[in-house]
Phi, psi and omega in degrees: 000137184287133180278165178298323180296317180291328176295318179295320179297317180295321179295317179299320179296320179295317178299315181298318181294322180292317179291327175300322178295320178296316180299316178298320181293315178301316182300329181270357184226034182289347182278001180217164178278115181266127183285151178302319180302320180295314181292319179298324178293320177301319183276349185058040176243157174294139177300325184299325184256357192299314182303315182293320179295315180300314181296320182295321184277317187270337182086002178225153172291156180301318181295314179297319181297312182296316179297321180296316179297321180295316180293323180291322175296317179300318179298323178294317178298318181296321183284322192248358179226170176252020182295151181290159179298324180295315178299316180295318180302311181293320182292339180256012172087013177266147186286339180199167178294328179293316177298318178299314182298319178296316181295320181295316180294322178296322182281324189236003178058032175206158180275157176304320181295318180291322178296318179297323182289316186265332185070020183223155172248094190277325188241019183294147177294336180256009186304320183291344179267353184276148179284134174239111185265006185299328183291346181270350186285138178280149179282076181245144177284167179300321180293319179296319179294318180298322179285324184283331187232067178298139185253137175230157178261134179230143177252118183254127181289168174303142181206156177268144188226133169264139184211158170237125180267124181252124175261155186057049191283358174287346171280099190305323182299329180293319180290317180298320178297319178294320176301313181299317179297316181293319179297313180297320178296315181297321178294321179293334179271352181074026183240004185290315189297324182260357181278162176256118182265127181206166175244152177233126173276099183293324182251161176273115184296346180278340185232001180253130176303144185305317186292341181256353184295129183245142179224133181252126175266123193228154171224118178266138182207151174267356180270150177291151178209162178247127177287136174245187184306127177088351181256129176247168183230141172215163176247117180272131181289163174301141187208147172263136180234146165266126189229147172217148181263147180219138178230117180156196183273187185298330179291322178293319179296315180298320180293318179295318179296316180298318179295319183302318180277306189276331182267310184273307190301311186288352176250008183259180176267021185234157172232159183292138175280163181279071181199157181290156170281161182241148171237098186274126179277111183282332175249087189297325183292338180250023183295335181273355178268101185264018172278339179211134183244142167238100189231156163244115180271131186228131172241133181288133185225161173217164177302140182301130178295128177068027180299133180296141177080000000 
């Protein structure tokens, strides 16, 4: 017979999975105003209680969460593309470039133009909470990086994914624990050996406060599976990725990631797609050993909008 404690745990897991669906839905529809009725329907919750449930589960109000995602997407566009402020404003759900500029300055204490020029948030109220990965970069020249991290394009078909979403993911033990849980679950389901184990950085560590930074530990598989407590499911669409392999410690991974965005992407005929990047664990059995990584780093890309010629 099920105990009261296990009933509460199951209920909490159900709430988390429903709000995870809302977060995934919001992430895919940031270019428009999504009505409360629409989100409540995605979550299968009453509209009357939805705001409180969302805040209780996510730790942020729905409005703050949505605005933060829009500003973070805008920051990525400013850093990695040459698109106009008006295009970025509309693509991120703002009614005009002026509205976007006011919101960006309010959130980061700098203008979009200045951020694009400097690539930094120097005076932001949340600046001290932001991740700075520069200290992890290896002293490599552009030529050395190009030789060490050759980039190839891969097309990945639509696939079903089991995942665990980790919040405050800069606490490494939290991510490793989630990895261990997912691996043990996948083995119990008999899908580990043929599955693809990877992580997704849902947020941009350069513009997201550490305590809110989310990382998803995922396993993609073509085999059927049943979600258990703490495991959620999503279907990832077919996507083209720019990928490079890296073998080494966290500094090597950070350097490869930095090159992929700052060295390769901004000089390519591609721009980032509206989807998270992937860190595929090539040695799945050693995925919890973070002293050395065997990874394939992947960023979703599409042909550059309005590319000349």
